[in-house]
BATOR-479290 format. One record per residue (C-alpha): x, y, z; residue number from 0. Coordinates in steps of 0.1 Angstrom, whole numbers. Last residue first. Layout:
<pt u="X" v="Y" w="Z" num="NUM"/>
...
***
This chain:
<pt u="1089" v="1052" w="790" num="87"/>
<pt u="1055" v="1066" w="797" num="86"/>
<pt u="1036" v="1035" w="785" num="85"/>
<pt u="1055" v="1014" w="810" num="84"/>
<pt u="1045" v="1037" w="839" num="83"/>
<pt u="1009" v="1039" w="828" num="82"/>
<pt u="1006" v="1001" w="825" num="81"/>
<pt u="1021" v="996" w="860" num="80"/>
<pt u="996" v="1021" w="874" num="79"/>
<pt u="968" v="1003" w="857" num="78"/>
<pt u="979" v="970" w="871" num="77"/>
<pt u="982" v="984" w="906" num="76"/>
<pt u="948" v="1000" w="904" num="75"/>
<pt u="933" v="967" w="892" num="74"/>
<pt u="949" v="948" w="921" num="73"/>
<pt u="936" v="973" w="946" num="72"/>
<pt u="901" v="969" w="932" num="71"/>
<pt u="903" v="931" w="934" num="70"/>
<pt u="916" v="934" w="970" num="69"/>
<pt u="887" v="957" w="979" num="68"/>
<pt u="862" v="931" w="964" num="67"/>
<pt u="878" v="904" w="985" num="66"/>
<pt u="875" v="925" w="1017" num="65"/>
<pt u="838" v="933" w="1009" num="64"/>
<pt u="831" v="896" w="1004" num="63"/>
<pt u="847" v="888" w="1038" num="62"/>
<pt u="827" v="916" w="1054" num="61"/>
<pt u="795" v="903" w="1039" num="60"/>
<pt u="803" v="868" w="1053" num="59"/>
<pt u="806" v="883" w="1088" num="58"/>
<pt u="839" v="875" w="1104" num="57"/>
<pt u="840" v="859" w="1138" num="56"/>
<pt u="869" v="861" w="1163" num="55"/>
<pt u="867" v="841" w="1196" num="54"/>
<pt u="866" v="862" w="1227" num="53"/>
<pt u="867" v="833" w="1252" num="52"/>
<pt u="835" v="842" w="1268" num="51"/>
<pt u="817" v="845" w="1235" num="50"/>
<pt u="821" v="868" w="1206" num="49"/>
<pt u="849" v="890" w="1191" num="48"/>
<pt u="840" v="909" w="1159" num="47"/>
<pt u="857" v="911" w="1125" num="46"/>
<pt u="866" v="936" w="1098" num="45"/>
<pt u="894" v="925" w="1075" num="44"/>
<pt u="922" v="950" w="1069" num="43"/>
<pt u="920" v="960" w="1106" num="42"/>
<pt u="956" v="948" w="1112" num="41"/>
<pt u="943" v="923" w="1139" num="40"/>
<pt u="918" v="908" w="1114" num="39"/>
<pt u="943" v="904" w="1086" num="38"/>
<pt u="968" v="890" w="1110" num="37"/>
<pt u="943" v="864" w="1122" num="36"/>
<pt u="937" v="852" w="1086" num="35"/>
<pt u="975" v="850" w="1082" num="34"/>
<pt u="978" v="829" w="1114" num="33"/>
<pt u="951" v="806" w="1101" num="32"/>
<pt u="969" v="798" w="1068" num="31"/>
<pt u="958" v="811" w="1034" num="30"/>
<pt u="934" v="797" w="1008" num="29"/>
<pt u="911" v="827" w="1010" num="28"/>
<pt u="881" v="805" w="1017" num="27"/>
<pt u="901" v="781" w="1040" num="26"/>
<pt u="916" v="810" w="1060" num="25"/>
<pt u="881" v="826" w="1064" num="24"/>
<pt u="867" v="793" w="1076" num="23"/>
<pt u="896" v="789" w="1101" num="22"/>
<pt u="890" v="825" w="1112" num="21"/>
<pt u="855" v="814" w="1120" num="20"/>
<pt u="827" v="826" w="1098" num="19"/>
<pt u="795" v="844" w="1106" num="18"/>
<pt u="764" v="846" w="1084" num="17"/>
<pt u="766" v="809" w="1073" num="16"/>
<pt u="777" v="804" w="1038" num="15"/>
<pt u="750" v="800" w="1012" num="14"/>
<pt u="739" v="770" w="990" num="13"/>
<pt u="708" v="764" w="1010" num="12"/>
<pt u="728" v="762" w="1042" num="11"/>
<pt u="766" v="757" w="1039" num="10"/>
<pt u="781" v="738" w="1068" num="9"/>
<pt u="780" v="705" w="1049" num="8"/>
<pt u="802" v="721" w="1022" num="7"/>
<pt u="829" v="729" w="1047" num="6"/>
<pt u="830" v="694" w="1060" num="5"/>
<pt u="833" v="680" w="1025" num="4"/>
<pt u="861" v="704" w="1017" num="3"/>
<pt u="880" v="694" w="1049" num="2"/>
<pt u="880" v="657" w="1040" num="1"/>
<pt u="859" v="631" w="1058" num="0"/>
***
């Protein structure tokens, strides 16, 4: 079974589970697991540690917030670049 099929099976009623593993986050963002871990360790992506082994979990709403913040940052960068090129 491919990874995409496994991921789809984990969704309940068309929604992601409340908490995602870093592997889930990496798959959603199409990055590798170390990059997802780096986002959490840097504080860019809010996460919690659970269980006896302290495994990281990211709440779905925190992932969505992170994505929206990245879109806002991209928009700001585009507007700044437009302003600089218009001022030449």
